[in-house]
C-alpha positions as CSV (number, residue, x, y, z in Angstrom):
1,X,7.3,30.7,-51.2
2,X,6.8,28.1,-54.0
3,X,9.1,25.1,-54.2
4,X,10.3,23.8,-57.6
5,X,10.3,20.1,-58.3
6,X,14.0,19.7,-57.6
7,X,13.7,21.2,-54.2
8,X,10.7,18.9,-53.4
9,X,12.7,15.9,-54.5
10,X,15.6,16.9,-52.3
11,X,13.3,17.4,-49.3
12,X,11.8,13.9,-49.9
13,X,15.3,12.4,-50.3
14,X,16.3,14.0,-47.0
15,X,13.2,12.7,-45.3
16,X,13.8,9.2,-46.7
17,X,17.4,9.4,-45.5
18,X,16.2,10.4,-42.0
19,X,13.8,7.5,-42.0
20,X,16.6,5.0,-42.8
21,X,18.8,6.7,-40.3
22,X,16.3,6.3,-37.5
23,X,15.4,2.7,-38.5
24,X,19.1,1.8,-38.7
25,X,19.7,3.2,-35.2
26,X,16.7,1.3,-33.8
27,X,17.8,-2.0,-35.6
28,X,21.4,-1.7,-34.3
29,X,20.2,-0.8,-30.8
30,X,17.8,-3.7,-30.6
31,X,20.4,-6.1,-31.9
32,X,23.0,-4.9,-29.3
33,X,20.4,-5.2,-26.6
34,X,19.5,-8.8,-27.5
35,X,23.1,-9.9,-28.0
36,X,24.0,-8.5,-24.6
37,X,21.0,-10.3,-23.1
38,X,21.9,-11.9,-19.7
39,X,25.0,-9.6,-19.4
40,X,22.7,-6.6,-19.4
41,X,20.6,-8.2,-16.6
42,X,23.6,-9.0,-14.5
43,X,24.9,-5.5,-14.9
44,X,21.6,-4.0,-13.6
45,X,21.3,-6.6,-10.8
46,X,24.7,-5.4,-9.4
47,X,23.4,-1.9,-9.1
48,X,23.8,-0.5,-5.6
49,X,22.8,2.7,-3.8
50,X,26.2,4.1,-4.8
51,X,25.4,7.0,-7.2
52,X,28.7,6.8,-9.0
53,X,28.3,3.1,-9.8
54,X,24.7,3.9,-10.9
55,X,26.1,6.5,-13.3
56,X,28.6,3.9,-14.7
57,X,25.9,1.4,-15.2
58,X,23.7,4.0,-17.0
59,X,26.7,4.9,-19.2
60,X,27.4,1.3,-20.2
61,X,23.8,0.2,-20.7
62,X,23.1,3.2,-22.9
63,X,26.3,2.5,-24.8
64,X,24.9,-1.0,-25.4
65,X,21.3,-0.2,-26.4
66,X,22.2,3.1,-28.1
67,X,19.3,5.0,-26.5
68,X,19.3,7.2,-23.4
69,X,15.6,7.7,-23.9
70,X,15.0,3.9,-23.6
71,X,17.2,3.7,-20.5
72,X,15.3,6.7,-19.0
73,X,11.9,5.0,-19.6
74,X,13.3,1.7,-18.2
75,X,14.5,3.5,-15.1
76,X,11.1,5.1,-14.6
77,X,9.7,1.6,-14.8
78,X,12.2,0.3,-12.2
79,X,11.3,3.1,-9.8
80,X,7.6,2.5,-10.4
81,X,8.1,-1.2,-9.6
82,X,10.0,-0.1,-6.4
83,X,13.1,-2.0,-7.4
84,X,15.2,1.2,-7.6
85,X,15.2,4.3,-5.5
86,X,15.0,7.9,-6.8
87,X,18.6,8.6,-5.8
88,X,19.8,5.4,-7.7
89,X,17.7,6.4,-10.7
90,X,19.2,9.9,-10.9
91,X,22.7,8.4,-11.1
92,X,21.7,6.0,-13.9
93,X,20.1,8.8,-15.9
94,X,23.2,11.0,-15.6
95,X,25.3,8.1,-16.8
96,X,22.9,7.5,-19.6
97,X,23.4,11.0,-20.9
98,X,27.1,10.3,-21.3
99,X,26.4,6.9,-23.0
100,X,24.2,8.6,-25.6
101,X,27.3,10.4,-27.0
102,X,28.7,7.1,-28.4
103,X,26.4,7.5,-31.4
104,X,27.6,11.0,-32.2
105,X,31.3,9.8,-32.0
106,X,30.5,7.0,-34.5
107,X,28.7,9.4,-36.9
108,X,31.7,11.8,-36.9
109,X,33.7,9.3,-38.8
110,X,33.7,9.3,-42.6
111,X,32.8,5.6,-43.2
112,X,29.5,6.0,-45.2
113,X,31.3,4.4,-48.2
114,X,31.4,1.0,-46.4
115,X,27.7,1.2,-45.4
116,X,26.4,-1.0,-48.3
117,X,28.9,-3.7,-47.4
118,X,27.7,-3.8,-43.8
119,X,24.1,-3.9,-45.0
120,X,25.0,-6.8,-47.3
121,X,26.8,-8.8,-44.7
122,X,24.2,-8.1,-41.9
123,X,21.2,-9.0,-44.1
124,X,22.7,-12.3,-45.2
125,X,23.4,-13.2,-41.6
126,X,19.8,-12.4,-40.6
127,X,18.4,-14.4,-43.4
128,X,20.8,-17.4,-43.5
129,X,21.9,-17.9,-39.8
130,X,19.7,-20.4,-37.9
131,X,20.8,-19.4,-34.3
132,X,19.1,-16.3,-33.0
133,X,22.4,-15.1,-31.4
134,X,24.0,-15.1,-34.8
135,X,21.0,-13.3,-36.3
136,X,21.3,-10.6,-33.6
137,X,24.9,-10.0,-34.7
138,X,23.7,-9.7,-38.3
139,X,21.1,-7.3,-37.1
140,X,23.7,-5.1,-35.4
141,X,25.9,-5.0,-38.6
142,X,22.9,-4.4,-40.9
143,X,21.6,-1.6,-38.6
144,X,25.0,0.0,-38.5
145,X,25.1,0.0,-42.3
146,X,21.6,1.3,-42.7
147,X,22.3,4.0,-40.2
148,X,25.3,5.3,-42.2
149,X,23.5,4.8,-45.5
150,X,20.6,6.8,-44.2
151,X,22.9,9.6,-43.0
152,X,24.6,9.7,-46.5
153,X,21.2,9.8,-48.2
154,X,20.0,12.5,-45.9
155,X,23.1,14.5,-46.5
156,X,22.6,14.1,-50.3
157,X,19.2,15.6,-50.0
158,X,20.2,18.4,-47.7
159,X,23.3,19.5,-49.7
160,X,21.4,21.4,-52.4
161,X,19.3,23.1,-49.8
162,X,22.4,24.6,-48.2
163,X,22.5,27.3,-51.0
164,X,18.8,28.1,-50.5
165,X,18.3,31.7,-49.1
166,X,15.1,30.5,-47.3
167,X,17.0,27.6,-45.7
168,X,19.9,30.0,-44.8
169,X,17.6,32.4,-43.1
170,X,16.1,29.6,-41.0
171,X,19.6,28.4,-39.9
172,X,20.7,32.0,-39.1
173,X,17.7,32.4,-36.8
174,X,18.7,29.5,-34.6
175,X,21.9,31.2,-33.6
176,X,19.7,33.1,-31.2
177,X,20.1,31.1,-27.9
178,X,16.4,31.0,-27.1
179,X,15.2,30.1,-30.6
180,X,18.0,27.5,-30.9
181,X,17.2,25.8,-27.6
182,X,13.4,25.8,-28.5
183,X,14.1,24.2,-31.9
184,X,16.2,21.5,-30.2
185,X,13.6,20.8,-27.6
186,X,10.8,20.4,-30.2
187,X,12.9,18.4,-32.6
188,X,14.2,15.9,-30.0
189,X,10.7,15.6,-28.5
190,X,9.3,14.9,-32.0
191,X,11.6,12.0,-32.9
192,X,12.2,11.0,-29.2
193,X,15.9,10.6,-29.5
194,X,18.7,13.0,-28.7
195,X,21.2,10.7,-30.5
196,X,19.2,10.8,-33.7
197,X,18.7,14.5,-33.4
198,X,22.5,15.1,-33.1
199,X,22.9,12.8,-36.1
200,X,20.7,15.1,-38.2
201,X,22.8,18.1,-37.1
202,X,25.9,16.2,-38.1
203,X,24.4,15.5,-41.5
204,X,23.7,19.2,-42.0
205,X,27.2,20.0,-40.9
206,X,28.8,17.5,-43.2
207,X,27.3,19.2,-46.3
208,X,28.2,22.7,-45.1
209,X,24.6,23.7,-44.4
210,X,25.1,24.2,-40.7
211,X,28.0,25.7,-38.7
212,X,28.8,25.1,-35.1
213,X,27.6,28.6,-34.0
214,X,24.2,27.8,-35.5
215,X,24.1,24.3,-34.0
216,X,25.4,24.8,-30.5
217,X,22.2,26.0,-28.9
218,X,20.1,23.4,-30.7
219,X,22.4,20.7,-29.1
220,X,21.6,22.1,-25.7
221,X,17.9,22.0,-26.4
222,X,18.0,18.4,-27.7
223,X,18.9,17.2,-24.2
224,X,15.8,18.7,-22.7
225,X,13.6,17.4,-25.6
226,X,14.9,13.9,-25.1
227,X,13.2,13.9,-21.6
228,X,9.7,14.0,-23.1
229,X,9.4,10.2,-23.5
230,X,10.3,9.5,-19.9
231,X,7.9,12.3,-18.8
232,X,5.1,10.8,-20.8
233,X,5.8,7.3,-19.6
234,X,5.6,8.4,-16.0
235,X,2.0,9.6,-16.4
236,X,-0.2,7.4,-14.1
237,X,2.9,6.0,-12.3
238,X,3.8,6.4,-8.7
239,X,5.0,9.7,-7.4
240,X,8.5,8.3,-7.1
241,X,8.5,7.4,-10.8
242,X,7.2,10.9,-11.7
243,X,9.9,12.5,-9.6
244,X,12.4,10.4,-11.5
245,X,11.2,11.9,-14.8
246,X,11.1,15.3,-13.3
247,X,14.7,15.0,-12.0
248,X,15.8,14.1,-15.5
249,X,14.1,17.3,-16.8
250,X,15.7,19.4,-14.0
251,X,19.2,18.0,-14.7
252,X,19.1,18.7,-18.4
253,X,17.5,22.1,-18.0
254,X,20.1,23.2,-15.5
255,X,22.8,21.9,-17.8
256,X,21.4,23.8,-20.7
257,X,21.2,27.0,-18.7
258,X,24.8,26.5,-17.5
259,X,26.2,25.9,-21.0
260,X,24.2,28.7,-22.5
261,X,25.9,31.1,-20.1
262,X,29.3,29.6,-20.8
263,X,28.8,29.9,-24.5
264,X,27.7,33.5,-24.2
265,X,30.4,34.6,-21.8
266,X,33.4,32.6,-23.0
267,X,35.0,31.7,-26.4
268,X,33.7,28.1,-26.0
269,X,32.8,27.8,-29.7
270,X,36.2,29.0,-30.8
271,X,37.9,26.5,-28.5
272,X,35.9,23.6,-30.1
273,X,36.6,24.9,-33.6
274,X,40.3,25.0,-32.9
275,X,40.2,21.2,-32.2
276,X,39.0,20.3,-35.7
277,X,37.6,21.9,-38.9
278,X,35.2,19.1,-39.5
279,X,31.7,20.3,-38.4
280,X,30.2,16.9,-37.6
281,X,33.1,16.2,-35.2
282,X,32.7,19.7,-33.7
283,X,29.1,18.9,-33.0
284,X,30.1,15.6,-31.4
285,X,32.6,17.3,-29.2
286,X,30.0,19.8,-27.9
287,X,27.6,17.0,-27.2
288,X,30.2,15.0,-25.3
289,X,31.5,18.0,-23.3
290,X,28.0,19.0,-22.4
291,X,27.0,15.6,-21.0
292,X,30.2,14.7,-19.3
293,X,30.7,18.1,-17.6
294,X,27.1,18.3,-16.5
295,X,27.3,14.8,-15.0
296,X,30.6,15.6,-13.2
297,X,29.2,18.8,-11.8
298,X,25.7,17.6,-10.8
299,X,26.3,13.9,-9.8
300,X,27.7,14.9,-6.3
301,X,24.7,17.1,-5.9
302,X,22.1,14.4,-6.8
303,X,20.6,14.6,-3.3
304,X,19.7,18.2,-4.0
305,X,18.1,17.2,-7.3
306,X,16.1,14.5,-5.4
307,X,14.9,17.2,-2.9
308,X,14.0,19.6,-5.7
309,X,12.0,16.9,-7.5
310,X,10.1,16.1,-4.2
311,X,9.3,19.8,-3.8
312,X,7.9,20.0,-7.3
313,X,5.9,16.7,-6.9
314,X,5.1,16.7,-3.1
315,X,3.2,14.2,-1.0
316,X,3.3,10.4,-0.7
317,X,1.5,7.7,-2.6
318,X,-1.6,6.3,-1.0
319,X,-1.1,2.8,0.6
320,X,-1.4,0.3,-2.1
321,X,-3.5,-2.8,-2.0
322,X,-1.8,-6.2,-1.5
323,X,-2.9,-7.3,-4.9
324,X,-0.3,-5.5,-7.0
325,X,2.7,-6.3,-9.0
326,X,6.0,-5.5,-7.3
327,X,8.7,-6.2,-9.8
328,X,7.2,-6.0,-13.3
329,X,6.1,-2.9,-15.2
330,X,4.9,-2.5,-18.8
331,X,7.7,0.1,-19.4
332,X,10.2,-2.7,-19.0
333,X,8.9,-4.5,-22.0
334,X,10.9,-2.1,-24.2
335,X,14.0,-3.9,-22.9
336,X,13.2,-7.7,-23.2
337,X,16.3,-9.0,-21.2
338,X,15.3,-6.8,-18.3
339,X,11.6,-7.8,-18.6
340,X,12.6,-11.5,-18.4
341,X,14.7,-10.9,-15.3
342,X,11.9,-8.9,-13.6
343,X,9.1,-11.4,-14.3
344,X,11.4,-14.1,-12.8
345,X,11.5,-12.1,-9.6
346,X,7.8,-11.7,-9.6
347,X,7.3,-15.5,-10.0
348,X,9.8,-16.1,-7.1
349,X,7.7,-13.7,-5.0
350,X,4.6,-15.7,-5.9
351,X,6.3,-19.0,-5.0
352,X,7.4,-17.6,-1.6
353,X,3.9,-16.5,-0.9
354,X,2.6,-20.0,-1.7
355,X,5.3,-21.5,0.6
356,X,4.2,-19.1,3.4
357,X,0.6,-20.1,2.9
358,X,1.5,-23.8,3.3
359,X,3.2,-23.1,6.6
360,X,0.2,-21.1,7.9
361,X,-2.4,-23.5,6.7
362,X,-0.8,-26.4,8.5
363,X,-0.4,-24.3,11.6
364,X,-4.0,-23.3,11.5
365,X,-4.9,-27.0,11.2
366,X,-2.7,-28.2,14.0
367,X,-3.3,-25.2,16.4
368,X,-6.9,-24.6,15.4
369,X,-6.2,-20.9,14.7
370,X,-9.0,-19.3,12.8
371,X,-7.0,-16.0,12.5
372,X,-4.4,-17.8,10.3
373,X,-7.2,-19.1,8.1
374,X,-8.2,-15.6,7.3
375,X,-4.6,-14.6,6.5
376,X,-4.2,-17.6,4.2
377,X,-7.4,-16.6,2.3
378,X,-6.0,-13.0,1.9
379,X,-2.7,-14.3,0.5
380,X,-4.6,-16.7,-1.8
381,X,-6.3,-13.7,-3.4
382,X,-2.9,-12.2,-4.0
383,X,-1.6,-15.5,-5.5
384,X,-4.7,-15.7,-7.8
385,X,-4.1,-12.1,-8.9
386,X,-0.4,-12.7,-9.6
387,X,-1.2,-15.8,-11.6
388,X,-3.4,-13.8,-13.9
389,X,-1.2,-10.8,-14.2
390,X,2.1,-12.7,-14.6
391,X,0.6,-15.0,-17.3
392,X,-0.6,-11.9,-19.2
393,X,2.9,-10.4,-18.9
394,X,4.5,-13.6,-20.1
395,X,2.3,-13.6,-23.2
396,X,3.5,-10.0,-23.9
397,X,7.2,-11.0,-23.4
398,X,6.8,-14.1,-25.6
399,X,5.9,-11.7,-28.5
400,X,9.2,-9.9,-28.2
401,X,12.6,-10.7,-29.7
402,X,14.4,-12.9,-27.1
403,X,17.5,-14.9,-26.8
404,X,17.0,-18.6,-27.4
405,X,17.6,-19.5,-23.8
406,X,15.2,-16.8,-22.6
407,X,12.4,-18.0,-24.9
408,X,12.8,-21.6,-23.5
409,X,12.7,-20.2,-20.0
410,X,9.6,-18.1,-20.6
411,X,7.9,-21.2,-22.1
412,X,8.5,-23.1,-18.8
413,X,7.3,-20.2,-16.7
414,X,3.7,-20.7,-17.8
415,X,3.7,-24.1,-16.1
416,X,5.6,-22.8,-13.0
417,X,3.0,-20.1,-12.4
418,X,0.2,-22.6,-12.8
419,X,1.7,-25.0,-10.4
420,X,2.3,-22.3,-7.8
421,X,-1.3,-21.3,-8.1
422,X,-2.4,-24.9,-7.6
423,X,-0.3,-25.1,-4.4
424,X,-2.1,-22.1,-3.2
425,X,-5.5,-23.8,-3.9
426,X,-4.5,-26.9,-1.9
427,X,-3.4,-24.7,1.0
428,X,-6.8,-23.1,0.9
429,X,-8.3,-26.6,1.0
430,X,-6.3,-27.4,4.1
431,X,-7.7,-24.3,5.7
432,X,-11.2,-25.4,4.9
433,X,-10.4,-28.7,6.7
434,X,-9.0,-26.7,9.6
435,X,-12.3,-24.7,9.7
436,X,-14.3,-27.9,9.8
437,X,-12.1,-29.3,12.6
438,X,-12.6,-26.1,14.6
439,X,-16.4,-25.9,14.0
440,X,-17.0,-29.6,15.1
441,X,-14.6,-29.4,18.0
442,X,-12.8,-32.6,16.8
443,X,-9.2,-33.5,17.2
444,X,-6.8,-35.9,15.6
445,X,-5.4,-38.8,17.5
446,X,-1.8,-38.7,18.7
447,X,-0.7,-41.2,16.1
448,X,-2.4,-39.2,13.3
449,X,-0.7,-36.0,14.5
450,X,2.7,-37.7,14.4
451,X,2.0,-38.8,10.8
452,X,0.8,-35.3,9.9
453,X,4.0,-33.8,11.3
454,X,6.1,-36.2,9.2
455,X,4.2,-35.4,6.1
456,X,4.4,-31.6,6.8
457,X,8.2,-32.0,7.2
458,X,8.6,-33.8,3.9
459,X,6.3,-31.4,2.0
460,X,8.0,-28.3,3.4
461,X,11.3,-29.8,2.3
462,X,10.2,-30.4,-1.3
463,X,8.6,-26.9,-1.6
464,X,11.8,-25.3,-0.3
465,X,14.1,-27.3,-2.6
466,X,11.9,-26.8,-5.6
467,X,11.8,-23.0,-5.2
468,X,15.5,-23.1,-4.7
469,X,16.0,-24.9,-8.0
470,X,13.7,-22.4,-9.7
471,X,15.4,-19.3,-8.3
472,X,19.0,-20.5,-8.9
473,X,18.3,-22.2,-12.3
474,X,21.5,-24.1,-11.8
475,X,21.4,-27.7,-13.0
476,X,22.3,-29.9,-10.0
477,X,21.9,-33.7,-10.3
478,X,22.1,-34.1,-6.6
479,X,19.3,-31.7,-6.0
480,X,17.2,-33.3,-8.7
481,X,17.7,-36.7,-7.0
482,X,16.8,-35.2,-3.6
483,X,13.5,-33.8,-4.9
484,X,12.6,-37.0,-6.8
485,X,13.4,-39.2,-3.7
486,X,11.4,-36.8,-1.4
487,X,8.4,-36.9,-3.8
488,X,8.6,-40.7,-3.9
489,X,8.8,-40.9,-0.1
490,X,5.7,-38.6,0.2
491,X,3.8,-41.0,-2.1
492,X,4.9,-44.0,0.0
493,X,3.9,-42.2,3.2
494,X,0.6,-41.2,1.8
495,X,-0.3,-44.8,0.9
496,X,1.0,-46.1,4.3
497,X,-0.8,-43.5,6.4
498,X,-4.1,-44.1,4.6
499,X,-3.8,-47.8,5.4
500,X,-2.9,-47.0,9.0
501,X,-5.8,-44.7,9.3
502,X,-8.3,-47.2,7.9
503,X,-7.1,-49.7,10.5
504,X,-7.5,-47.1,13.3
505,X,-11.1,-46.4,12.1
506,X,-11.8,-50.2,12.1
507,X,-10.5,-50.4,15.6
508,X,-12.5,-47.5,16.8
509,X,-9.5,-45.4,17.6
510,X,-10.6,-42.5,15.5
511,X,-14.0,-40.8,14.8
512,X,-15.3,-41.1,11.3
513,X,-15.6,-37.3,10.8
514,X,-11.9,-36.8,11.7
515,X,-11.0,-39.8,9.6
516,X,-12.5,-38.1,6.5
517,X,-10.5,-34.9,7.3
518,X,-7.3,-36.9,7.7
519,X,-7.7,-38.6,4.3
520,X,-8.5,-35.4,2.5
521,X,-5.5,-33.8,4.2
522,X,-3.2,-36.5,2.9
523,X,-4.5,-36.1,-0.6
524,X,-3.9,-32.3,-0.5
525,X,-0.4,-32.8,0.9
526,X,0.5,-35.3,-1.8
527,X,-0.8,-33.0,-4.6
528,X,1.2,-30.1,-3.2
529,X,4.3,-32.3,-3.4
530,X,3.5,-33.2,-7.0
531,X,3.1,-29.5,-8.1
532,X,6.4,-28.7,-6.3
533,X,8.1,-31.4,-8.2
534,X,6.7,-30.0,-11.4
535,X,8.2,-26.6,-10.5
536,X,11.6,-28.2,-9.8
537,X,11.7,-30.0,-13.1
538,X,10.3,-27.2,-15.2
539,X,13.7,-25.6,-15.3
540,X,15.2,-28.8,-16.8
541,X,13.0,-29.7,-19.8
542,X,15.5,-32.4,-21.0
543,X,15.3,-34.3,-17.7
544,X,12.7,-37.1,-17.2
545,X,10.1,-36.1,-14.6
546,X,8.8,-38.9,-12.4
547,X,5.5,-40.1,-13.7
548,X,3.7,-39.3,-10.5
549,X,4.6,-35.6,-10.9
550,X,2.7,-35.4,-14.2
551,X,-0.8,-34.2,-13.1
552,X,-3.9,-33.4,-15.0
553,X,-5.0,-29.7,-14.8
554,X,-8.0,-30.4,-12.5
555,X,-6.4,-31.7,-9.4
556,X,-8.1,-29.7,-6.7
557,X,-9.1,-32.2,-4.0
């Protein structure tokens, strides 16, 4: 069948409108996500094992970022990072299916006339506003306008096609349940968004090219096709993450089967048509009823979905090596506020590991325990691994659109990770001293042991307080003063104990070999305190850091 120039122009116009529609939806969703920022993080941090709360969180988050596909991929990343269970994930995904209906509700309103005004206002805000938060609001407004302008353009290109016999034959064929569902699956998988796919159907309905009987089965298929992105993202992930994607497919497939039967055996289409004559609104109603009813029916049975997913993907993951990331996952980069929250948790994990290494290294020295030395060395490998991987992840995050406060925080994290890695290096140095002490069969004098105990107490305190300041990120003048005073006290004790030790060596109270170990130990303890102070003050860039805490990069004693 040959196409005349007018038909080709209309097809190109419709394609351009679809492009604007998709871009507008992406722009608006990204703006909403960035504007929500910390609120989005707090919402997900409050997630519990309660499946109903999980569904509510999924609904709200999807309503914010305007993409159930993005939420599904994010949830797969959470499960892969072992910060969300499969049962939690299923609840969130079900809620996300309801949240995705928000877009169809917006598109059912006849407000395309005001789209150019929204684009004008939003664009000026993005260009003229200096604060990022104001730019994000402009991005939301501009995206909203482009979305409706794209839909109007798409409708304009599709309207002449409505009278085409060829086009009518295609639309008639999709009234067959199997063909309609297949078309929906393929279409949603191609553009990777059920919301956008429903929007295209609404555009066709608005110009009279598509009626509800032709659209209803496509709508059901769209929900299955939207799972494709999550399924693809789960490839190479843990079995729990793959089961999450599989549970999403099972849920939407069962829902499609249920509603296909309902549509065939009941006057469901007639009931919807009695609510309104406006086809885009009819399509929105079907989309809403499908997702709400499926969630209400299947949410109480989420445990059965979990078991079914485990049957389809059986077995357990092999035991993972210690050198692995626990909280961060590349899939989370699609949602910058969440990526920032998760990399913070990974850095806290690294800090706690460094703190644990300090305690064990000192114990190995004082108790001459070679087993602890081996454990410290194993942990040090993990710390070095985390330093490299977290830094790489921070570079990726820094290339994303972030809130101003998040960008400042990410900038400080580079230094925090480096300081934590240096603490780990000094703990390893202490273990080397312990190994030398054990090999030579030497022991510190009673006076030296008392001084070491006092230094250990002070350094443990400054590590604990610094990590607390990092994890809470709550400006506290009293805590800053405590850390500064402790750091100064450690410096004073280091100088005093070195003088005392030189005097003991002069009096013959200590062996020269032990004396060398003692002096090197004091140096390492002082450097650990300095790096800890850097961590504490890294969260407060406007505060003056004590000069002693400013260290050159190469400080490994």
